[in-house]
Each structure stands twice: as C-alpha cells, then as structure tokens.
C-alpha positions in Angstrom: -12.2 -1.1 6.2 -10.2 1.9 5.6 -6.7 2.9 6.9 -4.1 5.6 6.2 -0.2 6.0 6.2 2.4 8.4 5.2 5.9 7.7 4.1 8.1 9.9 6.2 10.7 12.1 4.4 13.6 10.4 6.4 12.7 7.0 5.2 15.8 5.1 4.3 14.8 4.2 0.8 14.1 7.9 -0.3 17.8 9.3 -0.7 18.6 6.9 -3.7 15.1 7.0 -5.2 15.6 9.6 -6.8 18.3 12.1 -5.6 16.7 15.5 -5.5 13.3 14.4 -6.4 12.3 11.7 -3.8 9.6 9.2 -4.8 8.4 6.3 -2.5 9.6 3.0 -4.1 6.7 0.7 -5.1 8.0 -2.1 -2.7 7.7 0.5 0.3 4.1 1.4 -0.7 3.3 -2.4 -0.9 4.9 -3.0 2.5 2.6 -0.3 3.9 -0.4 -1.8 2.2 0.3 -5.1 3.8 0.8 -3.6 7.2 -2.6 -2.0 6.8 -4.1 -5.3 5.7 -2.6 -7.0 9.0 -4.5 -4.3 11.0 -7.7 -4.6 9.1 -7.9 -8.4 9.1 -5.8 -9.8 12.0 -6.9 -13.3 11.3 -5.4 -13.4 7.8 -1.9 -13.1 6.3 -0.8 -11.8 2.9 0.9 -14.4 1.0 1.7 -12.5 -2.1 0.7 -9.6 -4.6 -1.6 -11.0 -7.4 -1.9 -7.8 -9.2 -0.7 -4.3 -8.3 -1.2 -1.3 -10.5 0.5 2.0 -9.6 -1.5 5.1 -11.0 0.7 7.9 -9.7 3.9 8.7 -7.9 3.9 8.9 -4.0 6.0 11.8 -2.6 7.2 11.6 1.1 4.7 13.3 3.5 1.6 12.6 1.4 -1.2 10.8 3.3 -2.4 7.7 1.6 -6.0 6.5 2.1 -6.4 2.7 1.8 -9.6 0.7 1.3 -10.0 -3.1 1.2 -12.7 -4.9 -0.6 -14.4 -8.0 1.0 -11.9 -10.7 2.0 -12.5 -13.9 -0.1 -10.8 -17.2 0.6 -8.1 -16.6 -2.0 -7.5 -12.8 -1.8 -8.8 -9.2 -1.3 -8.8 -6.2 -3.4 -7.0 -3.0 -2.3 -7.3 0.6 -3.5 -5.4 3.5 -2.3 -5.6 7.2 -3.1 -3.9 10.5 -2.1 -6.2 13.5 -1.8 -8.8 11.6 -3.8 -6.4 10.9 -6.7 -6.0 7.1 -7.3 -2.5 5.8 -6.2 -3.0 1.9 -6.4 -5.4 -0.6 -7.6 -4.6 -4.2 -6.8 -5.3 -7.6 -5.3 -3.4 -9.4 -2.5 -3.4 -13.2 -1.8 -4.6 -14.2 1.7 -4.2 -17.2 3.9 -5.5 -17.9 7.5 -2.9 -17.1 10.3 
C-alpha cells in the first residue's frame, strides 16, 4: 500500500524549526506516517516506533511518498521518499484495534 502527504508551509511547528530555514521536525513526519498507516491498515493501530532512520531533511511543501511492507503480527516496515530520494526507513509496532 502506498500513500502520500505534504507538510503545509503554515504548520505550527515550522516557525521555530528553524527560523528562516524551515524543516519539518521528525515527530511531525512520524505523525504523518502513522496517519498513513491508519488509512492503509484500518484494523491495526501503531503502538510505537521500533526503528526510524531519517535520511534527508523534509521541507514544507515537498510531497512525501510512503510505502508499507507486509503487516506482521508485531510490526510493519515503512519507507518514505521525496521525488525518488529516500526520506525515512523504519519499522512501526502494530496491534489489532
């Protein structure tokens, strides 16, 4: 399953992260990944982040493409990219709703 999202330039976390050079905070990116997971696997809920490696900065307005691996009993892999360039490589913990 694939999904996409964009961090809007008016997101409230951006003005302080970093002034004059806005970068989406990692926690905001993870929040969007978890939202995408909820849409892709409505019978599962994310219970934690097992591993999350950020591979580049995310600027507001950039479109993030998200893909999930096969959902296993204990988790799912997640990969995200921007214009084909890797953004995130990680694994989320799952539980049934």
